[in-house]
N, C-alpha and C positions, 0 to 999 in steps of 0.2 A: 432657263433650261432649253437646250436646243432639241427640237423634235426630230422628225424624219430627215434622212439624208440620202441623197443620190450620189453615185459614183459615175464619173464620165471618163471613158478610156478611148482615145483614138488608136486605131490599129492599122498596121500595114505588114503583110507577111507574118502574122502571128505564129509563134512556135510554142514549145513546151513551157517556156517561162510564163507566157500569157496563161496557159492552163493552170500553172502553179499559182499565179496571181489570183485567178478565179477561185480556186480552192481555199486560198488564205482569206479571201474576202468573205466567203461563206462562213468562216469560223470566227469572225470578229465579235467582240463583246457587244458592240453596237450593231443592231440589225440594219441592213441596207434596204431602203425602200425600193430602189430600182438601179440597175446598172445599165447605163446608156453607152453603147459601143458605136463609135463613128469609124467604120471600117473602109479603108481604101482598097479597091479592087476585090470584088466579091470572090473571084476564083481562088484567091489565096486563103481566104477565110473558110470557104467550102472545103478546100483541100485538107485543112487541119481538122475540121469537125465532121467531115463525111464519114458515115459509118459508125459514129460514136453516139453516146447518149447526151450530147452537150445540150441540145434544145429541151430535153426532158428534164435534165438534172438542174438547170438554172431557169427557174420559172420567172424570175423577176428581171429578165433581160430584155432590152429593146435594141436590136441591131439595125443601123442605118448604113447602107452601102453607097459609096461614091467612087468616082473615077480619080485617078492620080492627078489629072489636070484640075479637077474641082477642089482638091485639098488645099487648104490654107490654115496655117497654125492658129491664126486668130479667128477667121470666119467659121471654120469647121467647129471649133469649140463653142462659139457663140450659138451656132445652130443646135448643138447638143444641149445647151442650157435652156433653150426654148422648149425642149422636150421635158424638162424637169419642172415640177411644181412644188418642190421642197424649199424651205427657207435657207437651207445650207446644201452646197454641192461640193463634191471633192474631185479634183482633177488628178488623174494618174496617167502613167504611160505603160505600154504593154510589157515592158521589161523590168518593171519595179515590183519586187515581191515583198509583201509585209514581213517583218522579222518576227512578229508575234501576233497574238490576237488582240492586242491593246492599241494597235496603230491608230485606228479610227477614233477610239475613245479619247486618247491623248491628243489627237489633232483637234477634235471638237472642244475639248477642255480649253485649249489655248485660244479658241475663237469666241469664248463666252464674253469677255469684256466688251462693253458697248462700243468703244471707238476702234476696235480691231476689225479691219476689212478682210484680211487673209492670214492664214497660218500655214506654214510649210514645215515639212518633216526632215529628218536627218537621213542621208544617204550613206549606206555602208558598202564597202567594196566586197565583191564576192571573194571567196577563198582562193579561187583560181587566178585572181588578178595579181599583177606584179606588185612589188613592195612600193614602187614609185606611185602607182595608182592608188594603193591603199593610203599612202601618206597624203596624197592630193586630196582624197575624200575627207580625211580627218582634218585637213587645213580648211576646206570650204565648209565642212559640216562638223563643228566641234561639239563637245559634250555639254556646254553651257547654253541655257535657254536665253534668248534675248528679245526685246521688244524695240522696234525701230520706228522712230517718228521724225517729223521735219526737224526737230531740235538736234538730231544726230547727224545731219548732213555734213557739217563742218568737221566732225570727229571721224565719221566712217566713210565719207565720200561715196563712191559708187556702190559700196556694199550696203548702204542704207536702202537701196532699191532692190537688192538681191532677193529673189524669190524663185521657186522652181515648181513647175506643173508636174514634175515627176510624182510629187505627192503634196498636194496643197488643198486647203479647205477654204471656201469662200462664202461670205454672207450675201445672200441673193439680193437683199434690199439695197445694200451699198453697191453691189455689182451693177445693178440696174441704174441706180443713181449716177454712177460714173461712166455709164455707156458701154460697159463690158469690155471685152478685148478689142484692140484695134482690128478691123476686118481684114486688112491686107498687110502682112508682115512676113519677112523671110525667116524670122527667128525672134526669140526674146519676147513673145507676147505676154508672158508672165511678168517679166521685169518691167516692161512698159506700163502694164496695168498697175504694178506696185508703185511705180514712180508717180503715177496719177493719184493713187490713193494717198501716198504720203503727202504730196503737195495739196491734197484736198483736206488735210487735217486728220487723216486716219493712221492707225498703226499697223505694222507688219510684224507678226510673231514667228520667230524661229523656234520650233518645239522639237528638241532632240530626243524626246521620249517617244515621238511617233517615228518609228524606224522602218526603212525599207532597204533591201538589198538592190543596189543599182550602181553599176560601174561599167566603164569601157576602157579597153586598152587600144586606143587608136594608134595607127601607124603614123609616120610623119606626113604622108600625103593626106590622110583622112583628117589629121589635126589641122593642116593648112586650110583645107576647105571649110572645116567647121569654124575656124577662127575668121576666115574670109567672110562667111555669113554673119558672124557676130559683128565684125566691122561695118558691114552693110547696114545692119539694123541700127547701129549707133549713128552712122552717117545720115540715115533717113530720119532720124529723130533728134535733131540738134536742140529741140526745145527741152529735151531731157538730159542728154549726154554731153552737150557742147562745152559746158562749164565745169564738168566733173570728170577729169581723165581717169581712166581705169588701168593705165599702164603700170602704175605704182604697185597695185595688187599683184600683177603678174610677176614683177621683179621680186616682190617680197616672197612669193611662192617659190620661185627658182632658188633664191638664196636659202630659204629654210629647207628646201628639199635637198640641196647639196650638203647643208650641214647635217641633216639627218643621215644621209648616205655615209658621210665621214664617221659619224658617231656609231654607226652600226657596221662599220668596217666593210662597206660596199662601194669603195671608191671606183671600182671599174665600171660602175653604172653611170658616173658623173658625166662622161663625155656624151652619152646617149641622151641624158637629160638636157645638157646644153644644146645639142643638135635639135632635139625635139622642141625646145623652147624657142630656138631660131625659126623653126617652121611656123610655130604658133604666132610669133610676132610678125613674121613676113606676111602670113595670111591675114592677120588682123589689120596690119598697115595697108595692105592692098585693098581690103574691104572698106576701110575708111576712106580710101581715095578712089573707089570704084568708078565715080563719075567721070574721071579722067581717062579711063581705060576703054578700049574698043569693046563692043558688046560680045564679040567672039571670045575675047580673053576673059571677060567677066563670067560668062557661062562655064568656061573651062575651069575657072578657079572655084566655082561655087559647088556646094554639095546639094543644092536645090535647083536642078535644071528647070523643072516645070514652073517654079516661081517666076522665072524671067519671061516665060510665055504669057502668063497671066498678067504680069506687070506691064508688059508692052501694050496689051489689050486694054487694061484699065487706064493707062496714061492716054492712049489714043482716044478712048471714049470720053475721057474727062478734059481733054485738051491740055494736059499738063506737060510742060517741057521736061523731057527725060534727063536733061543735064542737071536738073535741080533737085533730084531725089524725090522721095515720096513722103518726107516728113511733113509737118504742119507748117508749110511755108505760107507766106502771105498770099501768094497766088492760089494755093489750095483752099485757104480759109475763105477767100472771096468766092471762089467757084462753088464751095459748099455752103455758103451763106452763114459761116460761123462768126 
């Protein structure tokens, strides 16, 4: 039986959705020991909560402020975990709102088997989203539960490692054993961790009964930049992604989305889907090959400008050749004594 649980939420310019999330967390069937908020730029957090009863209403909250330059998807979450003393912690994002009061309960149920390292929930599209975004969410987050292990790599490919910190529960003992999230990553810290867990002999559970509302209608430019960062994360971690291409999943999604639009008599939306898919692929391809691009171009293509400033400093301090990426290259392993 799983005991106390902490919830960790990185925030940046939090808005009403974050307040909705806090209210829904207060009403879960599983009581939360502590909510740890890693907030980037204090002025935005203060702007939202100033003059309200926020600090009085939520007694079990720990808020840590950091600058935008300090934030890193992996290291910041690792820092939050050090503030937790529970055997299980849940990662969420500020714009993910639980669909009901059973989200935590169902998530923790999925984590109970001994060999399970992490369980992640289902993401539902907001009512205001486009039909294409709603279909995309249903494609990536279906209704059926699944448990993924090393034995599924040949069958599922890249989806074996799929996991999302939008809503995911972790066992602390396994998390510590595996070394936590990678400390420096532009994106994908959840998937990189999941891949390490799978290769370490552990299971990843997708629990569709743990539901949150979370979706985005990105425009073409935003989608390009997001997929550029996705490509960078894969290029920087060839030990995980080199032998398991992910393009086939993207192609499958495009085909199924077009078929869906035809079946629902929304053919006028098909050209937009094709164009956006082109932006996605161009961004991903550019990101995968970012080492060949001038740094000025890389920064313009990326959605994470501050990452590249930190990246340059880290590489300089550790004497790592910038042309070789930041994955676990032989050079990096030698320098870190691995």
